[in-house]
C-alpha positions as CSV (number, residue, x, y, z in Angstrom):
1,X,37.5,1.9,-18.1
2,X,35.7,1.3,-21.3
3,X,36.1,3.6,-24.2
4,X,32.3,4.2,-24.5
5,X,32.7,6.5,-27.4
6,X,33.6,3.6,-29.7
7,X,30.0,2.5,-29.1
8,X,28.5,5.8,-30.2
9,X,25.8,5.7,-32.9
10,X,26.2,2.0,-33.4
11,X,24.0,-0.1,-35.7
12,X,23.2,-3.6,-34.3
13,X,20.7,-6.3,-35.1
14,X,19.3,-8.7,-32.5
15,X,16.8,-11.3,-33.8
16,X,13.9,-11.9,-31.5
17,X,12.8,-15.3,-30.2
18,X,16.5,-16.3,-30.0
19,X,19.4,-16.7,-27.5
20,X,21.7,-13.8,-28.2
21,X,25.0,-13.6,-26.4
22,X,27.2,-10.5,-25.9
23,X,30.8,-11.7,-25.8
24,X,34.3,-10.3,-25.7
25,X,37.2,-9.8,-23.3
26,X,36.7,-8.2,-19.9
27,X,36.4,-4.5,-20.2
28,X,35.5,-4.7,-23.9
29,X,32.1,-2.9,-23.4
30,X,29.6,-5.7,-23.0
31,X,27.9,-4.2,-19.9
32,X,27.9,-0.8,-21.5
33,X,26.3,-2.1,-24.7
34,X,23.6,-3.9,-22.7
35,X,22.9,-1.5,-19.8
36,X,23.5,1.9,-21.5
37,X,22.3,1.2,-25.1
38,X,20.1,-1.9,-25.6
39,X,18.2,-1.8,-22.3
40,X,17.2,2.0,-22.4
41,X,16.6,1.8,-26.2
42,X,14.0,-1.1,-25.7
43,X,12.5,0.6,-22.7
44,X,12.0,3.9,-24.6
45,X,10.5,2.0,-27.5
46,X,8.0,0.1,-25.3
47,X,7.1,3.2,-23.4
48,X,6.8,5.1,-26.6
49,X,9.3,7.7,-25.4
50,X,11.0,9.6,-28.2
51,X,14.5,10.7,-27.1
52,X,17.8,11.7,-28.7
53,X,20.0,9.2,-27.0
54,X,23.7,9.9,-27.6
55,X,24.5,6.2,-28.0
56,X,22.0,5.2,-30.7
57,X,20.1,6.8,-33.5
58,X,17.0,4.6,-33.6
59,X,15.5,1.2,-32.7
60,X,13.3,-0.9,-34.9
61,X,11.4,-3.8,-33.2
62,X,9.7,-6.1,-35.7
63,X,7.5,-8.0,-33.3
64,X,4.3,-6.4,-32.2
65,X,4.1,-9.0,-29.4
66,X,7.2,-7.8,-27.5
67,X,5.6,-5.9,-24.6
68,X,8.1,-6.0,-21.7
69,X,11.8,-6.1,-20.8
70,X,13.2,-7.9,-17.7
71,X,16.8,-7.3,-16.5
72,X,17.6,-10.3,-14.4
73,X,20.5,-9.3,-12.2
74,X,22.1,-10.6,-9.1
75,X,20.5,-8.3,-6.6
76,X,18.7,-9.9,-3.6
77,X,15.2,-11.2,-4.2
78,X,13.7,-8.9,-1.5
79,X,14.5,-6.1,0.8
80,X,13.5,-8.0,4.0
81,X,15.3,-11.0,5.5
82,X,11.8,-12.6,5.5
83,X,11.9,-12.7,1.7
84,X,12.7,-16.3,0.6
85,X,12.4,-18.5,-2.5
86,X,8.9,-19.9,-1.8
87,X,7.4,-16.4,-1.3
88,X,9.2,-15.1,-4.5
89,X,7.8,-17.8,-6.8
90,X,4.3,-17.3,-5.3
91,X,3.9,-20.8,-4.0
92,X,3.6,-19.8,-0.3
93,X,0.0,-18.6,-0.6
94,X,-1.0,-22.2,-1.6
95,X,0.9,-23.7,1.3
96,X,-0.7,-21.2,3.8
97,X,-4.2,-22.0,2.5
98,X,-3.4,-25.7,2.8
99,X,-2.6,-25.3,6.5
100,X,-5.6,-23.1,7.1
101,X,-7.8,-26.0,5.7
102,X,-6.6,-28.5,8.3
103,X,-9.3,-29.6,10.8
104,X,-7.6,-28.1,13.9
105,X,-7.0,-24.8,12.1
106,X,-10.7,-24.6,11.1
107,X,-11.7,-25.4,14.7
108,X,-9.6,-22.5,15.9
109,X,-10.7,-20.3,13.0
110,X,-7.2,-19.7,11.7
111,X,-7.0,-18.1,8.3
112,X,-4.2,-18.3,5.7
113,X,-2.7,-15.1,7.2
114,X,-2.0,-16.9,10.5
115,X,0.7,-18.9,8.7
116,X,2.4,-15.8,7.3
117,X,5.5,-14.3,9.0
118,X,4.9,-11.0,7.3
119,X,1.8,-9.9,9.2
120,X,0.7,-10.1,12.9
121,X,-1.5,-13.0,13.9
122,X,0.4,-16.2,13.9
123,X,4.0,-15.0,13.7
124,X,6.2,-14.7,16.8
125,X,5.5,-11.3,18.5
126,X,9.1,-11.0,19.8
127,X,11.0,-11.3,16.5
128,X,8.1,-10.4,14.1
129,X,8.6,-13.6,12.1
130,X,12.4,-13.1,11.6
131,X,13.4,-16.1,13.8
132,X,16.2,-14.0,15.2
133,X,16.8,-10.7,17.1
134,X,19.2,-8.2,15.6
135,X,21.3,-6.2,18.0
136,X,22.6,-3.0,16.3
137,X,26.3,-2.3,17.2
138,X,27.7,1.2,16.9
139,X,31.1,0.5,15.5
140,X,30.8,-3.2,14.4
141,X,28.6,-5.4,12.3
142,X,25.1,-6.0,13.8
143,X,24.8,-9.2,15.9
144,X,22.1,-11.7,15.1
145,X,20.9,-14.1,17.8
146,X,18.2,-16.7,17.8
147,X,14.8,-15.5,19.1
148,X,14.4,-16.9,22.6
149,X,10.6,-16.9,22.3
150,X,10.1,-19.0,19.2
151,X,13.6,-20.7,19.1
152,X,14.0,-19.6,15.5
153,X,10.7,-21.2,14.4
154,X,9.2,-17.7,13.6
155,X,5.7,-18.7,14.6
156,X,3.7,-18.8,17.8
157,X,3.5,-22.2,19.6
158,X,-0.2,-22.7,18.9
159,X,0.3,-22.2,15.2
160,X,3.0,-24.9,15.2
161,X,0.4,-27.3,16.6
162,X,-1.2,-27.4,13.1
163,X,0.4,-30.2,11.2
164,X,0.2,-32.0,7.9
165,X,1.7,-35.5,8.2
166,X,3.5,-34.6,11.4
167,X,5.0,-31.4,9.8
168,X,4.1,-27.9,10.9
169,X,4.6,-24.8,8.9
170,X,8.2,-24.2,10.3
171,X,9.1,-27.8,9.3
172,X,7.9,-27.2,5.8
173,X,9.9,-24.0,5.4
174,X,13.0,-25.9,6.6
175,X,12.7,-28.5,3.8
176,X,14.9,-28.3,0.8
177,X,13.2,-27.8,-2.6
178,X,13.9,-31.5,-3.4
179,X,12.4,-32.7,-0.1
180,X,9.4,-30.4,-0.4
181,X,8.4,-31.7,-3.9
182,X,8.6,-35.3,-2.6
183,X,6.5,-34.3,0.4
184,X,3.7,-32.5,-1.5
185,X,3.6,-35.2,-4.2
186,X,3.2,-37.9,-1.6
187,X,0.4,-35.9,0.0
188,X,-1.5,-35.3,-3.3
189,X,-0.7,-31.6,-3.4
190,X,0.3,-31.7,-7.1
191,X,-0.4,-28.0,-7.7
192,X,2.0,-26.9,-5.0
193,X,4.7,-29.4,-6.2
194,X,4.3,-28.1,-9.7
195,X,4.8,-24.5,-8.6
196,X,8.0,-25.4,-6.7
197,X,9.4,-27.4,-9.6
198,X,11.0,-24.4,-11.5
199,X,13.4,-24.1,-8.6
200,X,14.7,-27.6,-9.4
201,X,14.8,-26.7,-13.1
202,X,17.3,-23.9,-12.4
203,X,19.5,-26.1,-10.3
204,X,18.3,-25.0,-6.8
205,X,17.0,-28.3,-5.4
206,X,19.3,-27.9,-2.4
207,X,18.0,-24.5,-1.3
208,X,15.5,-24.4,1.6
209,X,12.0,-23.2,0.9
210,X,12.2,-20.6,3.7
211,X,15.9,-19.7,3.3
212,X,16.4,-16.0,4.0
213,X,17.2,-13.9,1.0
214,X,20.3,-12.4,2.8
215,X,21.9,-15.9,2.8
216,X,21.5,-16.5,-0.9
217,X,24.3,-15.7,-3.3
218,X,23.8,-13.3,-6.2
219,X,23.8,-16.2,-8.7
220,X,21.1,-18.0,-6.6
221,X,19.0,-14.9,-6.5
222,X,19.3,-14.5,-10.2
223,X,18.1,-18.1,-10.8
224,X,15.2,-17.7,-8.4
225,X,14.1,-14.8,-10.5
226,X,14.3,-17.0,-13.6
227,X,12.3,-19.7,-11.9
228,X,9.5,-17.2,-11.1
229,X,9.1,-16.7,-14.9
230,X,9.3,-20.4,-15.8
231,X,6.4,-21.0,-13.5
232,X,4.1,-18.6,-15.5
233,X,1.9,-19.9,-18.3
234,X,2.3,-18.8,-21.9
235,X,0.8,-15.4,-22.8
236,X,0.5,-13.4,-26.0
237,X,2.7,-10.7,-24.6
238,X,6.3,-11.6,-25.0
239,X,9.3,-10.6,-22.9
240,X,12.9,-9.6,-23.7
241,X,15.1,-11.1,-20.9
242,X,18.5,-9.7,-20.2
243,X,21.0,-11.7,-18.0
244,X,24.4,-10.5,-16.8
245,X,26.8,-13.5,-16.7
246,X,24.3,-16.0,-15.1
247,X,26.7,-19.0,-15.3
248,X,29.4,-17.4,-13.0
249,X,30.5,-20.1,-10.5
250,X,28.2,-22.8,-11.8
251,X,29.1,-26.4,-12.3
252,X,28.7,-27.7,-15.9
253,X,25.7,-29.8,-14.9
254,X,23.9,-26.7,-13.6
255,X,24.9,-24.7,-16.7
256,X,23.1,-27.4,-18.8
257,X,20.0,-26.9,-16.5
258,X,20.2,-23.1,-17.0
259,X,20.4,-23.4,-20.8
260,X,17.4,-25.8,-20.7
261,X,15.5,-23.0,-18.9
262,X,16.5,-20.5,-21.5
263,X,15.2,-22.7,-24.2
264,X,11.9,-23.1,-22.3
265,X,11.5,-19.3,-22.3
266,X,12.4,-19.1,-26.0
267,X,9.9,-21.8,-26.9
268,X,7.2,-19.6,-25.3
269,X,8.1,-16.9,-27.8
270,X,10.3,-14.8,-25.5
271,X,13.8,-13.5,-26.3
272,X,17.1,-13.6,-24.3
273,X,20.1,-11.4,-24.4
274,X,23.0,-12.6,-22.2
275,X,26.4,-11.3,-21.3
276,X,28.6,-14.3,-21.2
277,X,32.2,-15.5,-21.0
278,X,31.7,-19.3,-20.8
279,X,32.7,-21.0,-24.0
280,X,30.3,-23.9,-23.3
281,X,27.4,-21.5,-23.2
282,X,28.7,-19.3,-26.1
283,X,28.7,-22.3,-28.5
284,X,24.9,-22.8,-27.7
285,X,23.9,-19.3,-28.8
286,X,21.8,-18.5,-31.9
287,X,23.2,-15.0,-32.4
288,X,26.5,-13.5,-31.3
289,X,27.5,-9.8,-30.8
290,X,31.2,-9.9,-30.0
291,X,33.1,-6.8,-28.7
292,X,36.8,-6.0,-28.8
293,X,39.4,-6.2,-30.0
294,X,40.6,-6.0,-26.4
295,X,39.6,-4.4,-23.1
296,X,39.7,-0.9,-21.8
297,X,40.5,1.9,-24.3
298,X,41.1,-0.8,-26.9
299,X,37.6,-2.2,-26.6
300,X,34.1,-1.0,-27.5
301,X,34.2,-2.0,-31.2
302,X,31.8,-4.6,-32.7
303,X,34.1,-7.4,-33.9
304,X,31.3,-9.7,-35.1
305,X,27.6,-9.8,-35.3
306,X,25.7,-12.8,-36.7
307,X,24.9,-16.4,-36.4
308,X,27.1,-18.7,-34.3
309,X,28.0,-20.9,-37.3
310,X,29.6,-17.9,-39.0
311,X,31.2,-16.7,-35.7
312,X,33.7,-19.5,-35.4
313,X,35.1,-18.5,-38.8
314,X,35.7,-14.9,-37.8
315,X,39.4,-13.8,-38.2
316,X,39.0,-10.6,-36.2
317,X,37.4,-11.9,-32.9
318,X,39.7,-13.3,-30.1
319,X,36.6,-15.0,-28.6
320,X,35.9,-16.8,-31.9
321,X,39.5,-18.0,-32.0
322,X,39.2,-19.6,-28.5
323,X,35.8,-21.0,-29.3
324,X,37.0,-22.6,-32.5
325,X,40.0,-24.1,-30.7
326,X,37.6,-25.6,-28.0
327,X,35.3,-27.1,-30.5
328,X,38.2,-28.7,-32.5
329,X,39.6,-30.1,-29.3
330,X,36.3,-31.7,-28.4
331,X,36.1,-33.2,-31.9
332,X,39.6,-34.8,-31.4
333,X,38.7,-36.4,-28.1
334,X,38.3,-40.2,-28.6
335,X,36.0,-41.9,-26.2
């Protein structure tokens, strides 16, 4: 476990409107610093709650525009299996309205709600829009079988008769993000395509629009949450985003996409704090808070705090030593 008492009454500085990374060996106190000190401190400040927190004495925030904190973790994007990427980023409302505006839908007096699998009307009555029936087992995992009524399509047969360029609502939900953007652009639905685009920006072009939340990995869920913020316009109220190791399991190409998304948020005046191990990401930081010197009871001390250009010169930090070695190796590679 972490020696949390090393982090007692600490004094740290985090510049706003930057990419700040919390680094250090496993067990050095990164999660404790973020979840038990920085996050509650900022929340208390924003909610104007005065408290004698045993981990910090006070917090000073220089920006009057910082109004919100968002902890982007790897928890599922919704409680129901009906939750999916397209509903989470708020693009499904536009798609449902598009189907409701088709000639046959108007003739039958269908509304946008008929193309939702969350409410009665157009969804399959047997599976309630799930596309499958769940059989609860007493001593084993539940068994999921395809709904016999809708054959996994989730909607009533008459709803599936409403089509746009030979595709019904179930076909649209079965498209990957890449395919969907092509489809909507080809059919002059630029607004819908634009709303879906953030999913490509975070490297999720392969995910299906209607893919159930319970089939998404924690990392995918985290990036869908990020995409939902990228799709929002710029506002005067700024957000402090906190990410917990968002690059875990990502290919370098997708890491570059993720960093690009971070920069987009920062350009809008937001700030990012990120727990990170990946040296390729660490070298892109503006500000570093490095914990150590090791993990467990030997961790929890701030080894470095400052700009990345000064970090690689640090003699105390193990992370800085590895980062400097990596940068020097890259300089020595001859192409």
